[in-house]
C-alpha positions in Angstrom: 79.5 122.3 111.8 80.9 120.7 108.7 81.2 122.6 105.5 81.5 120.8 102.1 82.7 122.5 98.9 82.4 120.7 95.6 84.4 121.4 92.5 85.1 119.9 89.1 81.8 119.9 87.3 81.4 121.0 83.8 80.5 120.0 80.2 81.8 116.8 78.7 81.0 114.8 75.6 79.6 111.3 75.9 82.3 108.8 76.6 84.4 111.4 78.3 85.6 111.7 81.9 85.3 114.2 84.8 86.5 114.2 88.3 84.6 115.9 91.1 86.2 116.9 94.4 84.6 117.7 97.7 86.7 119.4 100.3 85.4 119.1 103.9 86.1 121.2 107.0 85.4 119.7 110.4 86.9 116.9 112.4 84.1 114.2 111.9 85.0 113.8 108.2 87.4 110.9 109.0 84.7 108.9 110.8 81.8 109.8 108.6 80.3 108.1 105.6 80.8 110.3 102.5 78.6 110.1 99.5 77.8 111.6 96.1 74.1 112.2 95.1 72.7 113.6 92.0 69.5 115.3 90.9 68.5 115.5 87.3 65.8 118.0 86.1 62.3 116.8 87.1 63.7 113.9 89.1 64.3 113.1 92.7 67.8 113.2 94.2 69.4 109.8 94.0 72.4 108.2 95.6 75.3 107.6 93.3 77.9 106.2 95.6 79.1 106.1 99.2 82.4 105.3 101.0 82.7 104.5 104.6 85.5 105.7 106.9 87.3 102.3 106.4 87.0 102.5 102.6 84.0 100.3 101.9 82.1 101.4 98.9 78.7 100.9 97.2 77.5 102.2 93.9 74.2 102.6 92.1 73.7 100.0 89.4 73.6 102.7 86.7 77.2 103.8 87.5 78.9 100.6 88.5 82.1 100.0 86.5 82.2 103.6 85.3 82.4 105.8 88.5 84.9 105.5 91.4 84.7 107.1 94.7 87.7 107.7 96.9 88.7 109.7 99.9 91.9 111.3 101.0 92.4 112.1 104.7 96.0 113.2 104.4 95.4 116.5 102.8 95.1 119.8 104.7 91.3 119.6 103.8 89.9 116.1 103.9 88.7 115.4 100.4 86.4 112.9 98.7 86.6 112.4 94.9 84.3 111.0 92.3 86.0 109.8 89.1 83.5 109.5 86.3 84.5 107.7 83.1 82.6 106.5 80.1 80.0 109.2 80.8 76.5 109.1 79.3 74.0 111.9 78.6 71.8 110.3 81.4 74.6 111.2 83.9 73.6 114.9 83.4 72.6 116.3 86.8 73.6 118.5 89.7 75.9 116.4 91.8 76.0 116.9 95.6 78.5 115.8 98.1 77.1 114.4 101.4 78.5 113.7 104.8 76.6 111.4 107.2 77.4 110.6 110.7 75.0 109.1 113.3 72.0 111.0 112.0 73.9 114.2 111.1 73.8 115.2 107.5 75.7 117.9 105.7 75.4 118.8 102.0 77.5 120.7 99.6 76.1 123.4 97.3 76.1 121.1 94.3 78.0 121.2 91.0 76.5 120.9 87.5 77.6 118.1 85.3 76.4 118.1 81.7 77.1 115.2 79.2 76.4 116.0 75.6 75.6 113.3 73.1 
């Protein structure tokens, strides 16, 4: 059983930055694909970015060049980060951390990100 705990959400002005963190418990973190998803009001949950165990990344077109995902396996709790720069009001959503490994999915509880114009 893997538990994910997000932190770092909040309110930011357009053009500002936030960093989200997701701390994971469980041994499969280091071989799993980690991702960040988001869900805006009235919309479906969408993939923002993913990072594989060997550091390969992919990003949604809407965040390319502005968001950066990274992972740190050296901490006491394995952690994945989402650095969000040049934020826009359309980035407002609940952001969820996700762990995927061979059909197994685990989700965090979500953290609210609000970007004011």
